[in-house]
C-alpha positions as CSV (number, residue, x, y, z in Angstrom):
1,X,254.4,243.9,115.0
2,X,251.0,243.6,116.6
3,X,247.8,244.5,114.7
4,X,244.7,245.6,116.7
5,X,241.4,247.3,116.9
6,X,240.2,248.7,120.2
7,X,237.2,250.4,121.6
8,X,234.8,251.2,124.4
9,X,231.1,250.4,124.8
10,X,229.7,252.9,127.3
11,X,226.0,252.8,127.5
12,X,223.6,255.2,129.1
13,X,220.0,254.9,130.3
14,X,217.6,256.9,128.2
15,X,215.7,258.7,129.5
16,X,218.1,259.8,132.2
17,X,215.4,261.4,134.3
18,X,211.9,260.3,135.3
19,X,208.9,261.8,133.4
20,X,211.0,261.9,130.1
21,X,210.9,259.8,127.0
22,X,213.5,258.4,124.6
23,X,212.5,261.0,122.0
24,X,213.1,263.9,124.4
25,X,216.9,263.4,123.8
26,X,219.3,264.4,121.1
27,X,222.9,263.6,120.1
28,X,225.4,266.4,119.7
29,X,228.5,266.0,117.5
30,X,231.5,268.2,118.0
31,X,232.5,269.1,114.5
32,X,232.7,268.1,110.8
33,X,232.8,264.4,110.2
34,X,232.4,261.6,107.7
35,X,229.7,259.1,108.4
36,X,230.5,255.5,107.4
37,X,227.5,253.5,106.4
38,X,226.9,249.9,107.2
39,X,225.7,247.3,104.7
40,X,222.1,246.5,105.7
41,X,222.4,242.8,104.9
42,X,225.8,241.9,106.4
43,X,226.3,244.7,108.9
44,X,229.8,245.3,107.5
45,X,231.2,248.8,107.0
46,X,231.2,250.5,103.6
47,X,234.0,253.1,104.0
48,X,234.1,253.8,100.3
49,X,230.6,255.3,100.7
50,X,231.5,257.8,103.4
51,X,229.2,260.8,103.6
52,X,230.6,264.1,104.7
53,X,228.5,265.9,107.3
54,X,228.5,268.9,109.6
55,X,225.1,268.5,111.2
56,X,225.8,269.2,114.9
57,X,222.6,267.7,116.4
58,X,220.1,265.0,115.6
59,X,217.0,263.9,117.5
60,X,216.8,260.4,119.1
61,X,214.2,258.2,117.6
62,X,214.0,254.4,117.4
63,X,214.0,254.7,113.6
64,X,217.4,256.5,113.7
65,X,218.9,253.0,114.5
66,X,217.0,251.1,111.8
67,X,220.3,250.6,109.9
68,X,222.3,249.8,113.0
69,X,225.0,252.1,114.5
70,X,226.0,255.6,113.3
71,X,229.7,255.5,112.7
72,X,231.5,258.9,112.7
73,X,235.1,259.8,111.6
74,X,235.8,263.3,112.8
75,X,238.1,265.7,110.8
76,X,239.8,266.5,114.1
77,X,240.6,263.6,116.5
78,X,240.0,265.9,119.4
79,X,236.3,265.4,119.4
80,X,233.3,264.6,121.5
81,X,229.8,263.1,121.3
82,X,227.1,264.1,123.7
83,X,223.6,262.9,124.6
84,X,221.3,265.3,126.4
85,X,217.6,266.2,126.8
86,X,216.3,269.1,124.8
87,X,216.2,271.3,127.9
88,X,219.8,270.4,128.7
89,X,218.8,269.4,132.3
90,X,220.4,265.9,131.9
91,X,223.1,264.5,129.7
92,X,226.5,262.9,129.1
93,X,229.5,263.9,127.0
94,X,232.3,261.6,125.9
95,X,235.5,263.4,124.8
96,X,238.8,262.3,123.5
97,X,242.0,263.6,122.1
98,X,242.8,260.7,119.8
99,X,239.7,258.5,119.0
100,X,239.6,257.6,115.3
101,X,235.9,256.6,115.1
102,X,232.8,257.0,117.1
103,X,229.8,254.7,117.2
104,X,226.3,255.8,118.4
105,X,224.0,252.8,118.8
106,X,220.8,251.6,120.3
107,X,218.5,248.7,119.7
108,X,216.0,248.5,116.8
109,X,213.2,247.6,116.5
110,X,213.3,246.6,120.2
111,X,213.0,249.6,122.5
112,X,216.1,249.2,124.7
113,X,216.2,251.9,127.4
114,X,219.8,253.0,126.5
115,X,222.1,254.6,124.0
116,X,225.7,253.6,123.6
117,X,228.4,256.2,122.7
118,X,231.4,254.2,121.7
119,X,235.0,255.5,121.2
120,X,236.9,253.3,118.8
121,X,240.4,252.9,117.5
122,X,239.3,250.7,114.5
123,X,235.9,249.6,113.2
124,X,234.2,246.3,112.1
125,X,235.3,244.7,108.9
126,X,234.3,246.0,105.5
127,X,232.2,244.6,102.7
128,X,235.4,244.3,100.6
129,X,237.4,242.4,103.3
130,X,239.9,239.7,102.2
131,X,239.7,238.2,105.7
132,X,243.4,239.0,106.4
133,X,243.6,240.8,109.7
134,X,246.8,242.6,108.7
135,X,244.8,244.2,105.8
136,X,241.7,245.1,107.8
137,X,240.4,248.7,107.2
138,X,241.1,251.1,110.1
139,X,243.3,248.6,111.8
140,X,246.2,249.7,114.0
141,X,249.8,248.3,113.9
142,X,252.1,248.6,116.8
143,X,255.8,248.1,116.1
144,X,257.9,246.0,118.4
145,X,258.8,248.0,121.5
146,X,256.3,250.8,120.6
147,X,253.4,251.9,122.9
148,X,249.8,252.9,122.3
149,X,247.7,255.1,124.5
150,X,244.1,255.9,123.9
151,X,242.0,258.2,126.0
152,X,238.4,259.2,126.6
153,X,236.6,260.9,129.4
154,X,232.9,260.8,130.4
155,X,231.2,263.9,131.8
156,X,227.8,263.6,133.3
157,X,225.6,266.6,133.8
């Protein structure tokens, strides 16, 4: 058997258009989710402290990334995360039929001109890790002879 975690790291310039600011943008989530918090000291995940959410939009601010990435686990794996300006004149949407977790990340406190929307099949280690990769939270296991296929699409508008 093969154990694995896999993910993408697509990043997008923000602002997407001239004469706009970082704070002119917002993130849109496609449905109910659990948010997995990160430990502020180690950066490791704390899945035992998941927080249920159904907020569909949140405004981009630098402070929103003070505790690192936002990690979402949607109730339905057919999900999407979008980034767009408030007037919806520019944006991007990443969709998938089978992503397990989504990360939304930007730099803090540095003002990087981007936001990453990351589809993941697995996440970083947890604060309770025993360092054995076969026990890793949200890990995937592929049996001998089996296949794995993940998908995501990026739509820019």
